N, C-alpha and C positions, 0 to 999 in steps of 0.2 A: 504493500500500500504506500503510495507516495504521500508525503506530508504536505500540507498546504501551509505556505508562509504568510498568506494574506487574509486568514480567516476573520480575525477581528482586528481592525486597525488599532495600533497603540494610541494614535491621535486622529480623530475624525478630520482635523484640518489638513493633515499630511498623511493620508492613508497609506502611501507607499513607503513611508519612512519609519525607521526603528525596527527592531527585530526581537523575536522571542527566544527563550531557551537559555539565555546567559546574561550575566551582568559584567560589564568591563570595569576593571579597577585601574588599568594603566595602558597608555599608549607610548611606545618609543618609536619615533619617526626619524629615519636617516634619509635625508633628501639631498639630491644634487640638482641644481637648476642652472640652465644656460640662458642668460637674459636675451641674447641676440636672436636665438632661435625658438624661445619659449618652450624648451624641452625640460621635462621633469623626470627624474628617475628616483625611485624610492624603495625603501624597505621599511615595512611597518610591522613592529612586534607588538601584539595585542595580548594582554593578560586578562583573562576573564574566569569567572566561576559559572558552571552550568547550573541552571535552575530546573532543568528537566532532562531526562535521558532522551536524546533524539538522534536519528541517523545523520541529520544534516543541520548546519547552522548557516545563517545568512548575514552578510555585512552590506552596508550601502557603499557603492563605488560607481562613479560615473563611467559611462561607456567610452568617454574620450581617452581613458587610460586603459592600457592592456596589462593583464596579469601574466607573469612568466612562470612563477613557482609559488606553491603554497605548502607550508609545513604546519602540522598540528601536533603539539607535544613532541616535537623533534622528528616526526616521521613525515615523509611526503604524503600529501593528501590530494584527492581528486577535487576538482572544482569546476563550476560553470559560472559564466559571467554574462548575464542577460538582463536587459531592462533596468539597469542601475542596481542590480543585486549580484553580489559575489556569493554564491552558495558553495559551501565547503563540506566535503564528506570525509570525516576522519577515518583513518585505516582501522582504528580500534574504537568501539563504542564507548562513550564516556558516561559514567553514571551521574545522576543528579548530585550536585555539590562537588563535582570533580573539577580539576584544573583544565581550562581550555586556553592553551598558549598557542596563538596563531601567528605565523610569520608570513607576510605577503610581500613578494617582490613584484614590482610593477613599474610602468613608465609610460610616457607619451607626451602629448601636447595638451596641457590642462586648459580647459575652457569653462566658463561659468555654466551653471545648471540653469536651464530655462524653466520658468514656472509662472504661476499666476502673478507673482510679484516682480516680474522682469527677470534679469539675469543675476544670479548670486553665486559667490564662490571665488575661485582664482581668476584674477583679471590682469591682463597686461596693461602697464602704463606706458607712456611715451618712452621712458627710460627706467625700466624696473618692473615690479609687479606688486599687486596688493591682493589681500584676501578679505572679502566682505560676505560672510556666509549666512547671515540671518535670512530666512529661518532654516534653509535646507541645502546650503552650498558646501558643507564640509566634504561631502563625497566627491567634490570636484578635484580634490588634491590628496585625499588619503582614505583608505577603507575604514569604515567606522560604523558605530551604532548611532545613526544621526537623528537623535531625538533629545529635547532639552532635559528630560528627566534622567538621561544616562550621563552621569558625571564621573570623571576619572582624573587621575594625575597624568601629566605629560612630560616627556623629555623630547625636545625637538632639536635635531641637528640639521643645519642647512649649509650646504657647500655651494658657493656661487663665485662669480668673477670678482677678483680682489678689489677693484675700485669701488664696489658697491658696499653699502652698509646693509646688513640683514638683521632684522629683529623678529623675535617670536615671543610668546607669552612667558612670563616668569623672569627668573634671574639668569644672567649670562654666567655660565659655569666656566667656559673657556673659549678661546678664540685662537685659531691656528692658521698660519698662512704657509702654503706650499706652492712654489712657482707662482702661477697666475690665479690661484684659487684660495679662498679663505673659508674655513669651516667655523661656524658659530654654533655653540651648543647651549640651549636654554632649558631650565628646569622649572616647571610649574607644579609645585607640590599640592596646592589646594585643588580640590575637585573642580573640574571645568566641563561644561557642556561642549559638545563637538562644534556647534555653530560659533562659539566664542574663541576657538583656537584660531590663531592667525600667524601669517608670515608677511612681512613688509620688506621690500627690497628697493633701494633707490640710491641716488647720489646724495646721501644725507650726511650731516655732521651732527654729533651728539653733544649736548651740554646740559648742565644742571639748571633747573628752574628754581629760583628762590634760594635763600641761604639756609644753612643748618639751623640758625636760630628761628627762622620763619616756620620751618616744618621739619619734623624728624622723620617724616615719610619721604624717602628719596623720590623727587620728581625730575624727570628728564624730558628733553625735547630732541626729536630727530627732524631736522629741517634743512632744506636746500639753502646753501649760503646766501643766495640772492634774497631770501625771504626773512632772514634773521632779524633785521631791524624792525620790520613790521610785526613779526611774531613777538618780539620782546615787549612791544607796547600792548598788543592785543591780548596776550596771555599772561600779562604781568600780575594780574590779581588772582591767578589760580591758587597760590599758596593760601591766600585769605579765604578763598572759596572752600578749600579743603578743610581749613580750621573751622569754618562755619558749619560745614556738613558733618564733621566729626562731633561737634557739639550737639547738633540736632538729630543726627541719625546713628550715632555711636561710632566706635573705633573703625578706622579705615581697614577693610578686610584683607588687603594683600600687602606684599612686601614693599612695593613701589608703584609708581604710576608714570607712564610714558605717553607723551603726545607725539604723533607722527604727522607731519604736514607734507603731502605729496607735491611734487612739482607741477602736477596737472590739477585742473579744477575738478572738484567732486560735487555732485548734485546735493548729497547730504553727508554729514559725518558718519563714521562707522564705529560701532562699539565692539570691543573685544575685551577679554579678561585682563585687567591690568594695563590696558592700552586704549587710546582713542585715536582715530585717524581722521584728519581734516584735509580739505583740499586747499590749494594755493588761494582760491577765491575766499576762503575763510580768514585769510590774513589780509585785511584791507587797511591796516594802520589806523582804524577808527573804532576798534572794539565792536565792529558790527556783528560779530558772531558770539558775543559773550553769553547770550542766552543758550546757545548750542553748547558752549564750553561747559556751562553748569549742568546741562542736560546729560552730556556724555559722562562727566565725572560722577554724577549721581547714580548712573547705571552700575558703577562698581559695587554699590550696595544692592540696588534694586534691579536685578537682571543677571548679575554675574555671581555675587555671593548667594543671594536668594534668587533662584531661578524657577520659573513656572514648570509644573509637571506637564501641563497641557497648554497648548497655544491659546485656547479659548480665554485663559486668565491673563492675557497679555497686558491688560490694564495695570496689573501689579508691577509690571516693568515701566510701561510708558506713562501711565497716569502719575506714578511716583516721580519719575524723572522730570516730567512736565511741572509737577508741583514744586520740585526742587528749584526750577528756574525762578519761580515766584518767591520762594524762600530767599534765594540769593539776591534778587532784586531788592527785596525789603531790607536785607542786611547791608547791601551796598549803597543804600540811600536813594534808591530808585522808587518807582511806584510800589506800594505795599502789596502783599499777597492778596489782601481783600480787594484792593482796586483792580488788580489784574484778574482776579476771579470774576468780579462783576462785569468787567469788559469782555472776558471770554464767554460768560453766559449770554451777554447781549448779542455777541456774534453768533453763538450757537443757535440762538432763537430764530435766526434768519436762515439756518440750514435745514435740510429735511430732517424730520424727527422720526427716522425709521431704523434706528440702530439700537441694538441691545449691547451695552458696553461690556457686560459680564460674559457675553457669548456672541461676539459680533459676526462669526462665520469667517471662513478663510479669505473670502474676497475683500472683507472690510477690516481685517485684523490690524492693518497699519493705517487705517483711516484716522485723520487728524481728530475726528470727534471722539475716538477712543482715548486719545491722549488728553484732550482738553476736558472731556466730561469725566474721565478718570481723575484728573487733578481737582475738578470741582467736587467730586465725591469726597476727596480728602479734605478740601477746604470746609465743606459742610460738616464733616466729622470734627474738624478743629473747632469750628464755631460751637458745636454741640458739647464738646468735652472741655474746651478751654486749653490754653497753651501748655501748662505743665503736664496735664494728663495726655494730651495729643502727642507731644514730643517724647514723653515717657513711653507711650505705646510704640512709637516708631523705633525707639532704642531697644525696647524689649523684643520687638519683631525681628530686628536685624541680628540681635545676639542669640535669640532662641533658635533661629533657623539658619544661622551662619553656615555658608558653604553647602546648603542643602536645597531640596525641592519644596515648593510651596503651592498652595491653591487659595482661592478666595475664601473658602469656608474657614480655613485656619486663621486668616487675617480677621474675619468677622468674629470668630470665636474669641480670639485674643482681645479684640477691641471691646467685646462685651464685658470683659472684666474691668474696664475703665469707665463704664457708664452705669448709672443707677437705672436709667430708663432703657427700654428695649431699643436696639438699633435696627431691628428688622425693617421697620418702615423706611429708614434711610437707605439701606441696601436695595430694597425693592424698587424704590423711586429712582435712584440714581443709576443702579447697575442693571436692573432687569425690566423696567418699564420703558417704553419708547418715548412717551412725551417728556419734554425737558422740565424738571421741577424748578421751582423758585429757590433761590438761595435764602437761607434764614437771615434775619437782620443782623447787622454786625453787633457783636457784644464788646465789652471792654477788654476781653482777654485775647482777641485775635485781630490782627490788622497790620 
């Protein structure tokens, strides 16, 4: 009897993504990339534990890449690679709870994965490459269990042409130059979802943002030399932003934070674990992108440390990051969160009211209304609870679920402990009803 791999989707929003029968704990990727020809060759060592005894296991891997060899627990294994799934048949059957150590050798010309949200994954730049995988682009460059609830530690080794700077998630363990190539090895010990794994390659220079007395979290920039002056002005307030967010949201969840600015323009910034990637157009010398800088930094807590189990709860990433923009504006002497919330509600009232923020459906999961109405949900909660309880709740939320998977029910349940009145009507109105609710009147505690 052949097993079916697609019987019940792990996530209705991405029915082809994610795989059953195992849990990955670690990826070790050894990659060699030639910038001029956009050629990638790789060896992926994946450590997992089986959750069921089954004859075959599947990984997500784009058809742009060709597999040459697969080993399972040290022995050569049969495999088939079709429709974005690499199906592996171990020589020996593995019992439930057994070790599944898979090594895949592969290579090819990486291309972004096409989907309802455009092209995501590995992309060529004019001079270099970037990875922007949300929500399902990780399979464009390595075999993986490509689903947000599948979190693992990573070691990423990238060998590329020596003039380029290459960065991946985590801490640089070592850098070695041989002839015309340089190998960069990064370790990301905190669990990470596959869509947040990244590699950025370009003609970058690296330097520190802020001084040691400004922040004890190392902050770095990778910027083309021509953009450095504009960058220093535009991103100057980032250490203050980090200090504000640490106070409001709790300790910064990773060892450091790096901002990459590509030499090309980018339509939107890109979030990755421990990194954010901006385009040259986000360096305008006028702080025109400061709202986005705050948004991407906030994702380190909401999205990267705390990651949704299912994409339907994406407001837990985007609503929170959008609300952080308003928190920063207030702290930086700009319009208050309350003023920005009321302006956002005024604008939303002119948009179609046909979205369910708590379950928007795949076509609308990145709709701006999810971001803004998600933020308004939080502002309403802040008005209801008052500042001390509201920010106490956010700090408990980030500490209790640090580096793990979350859903809306868990947040609603935790918030319930901070309120004497039932919050059910608030969640129903803001997250599950289509008509846009009114904001409560401003109280003395939020604003």
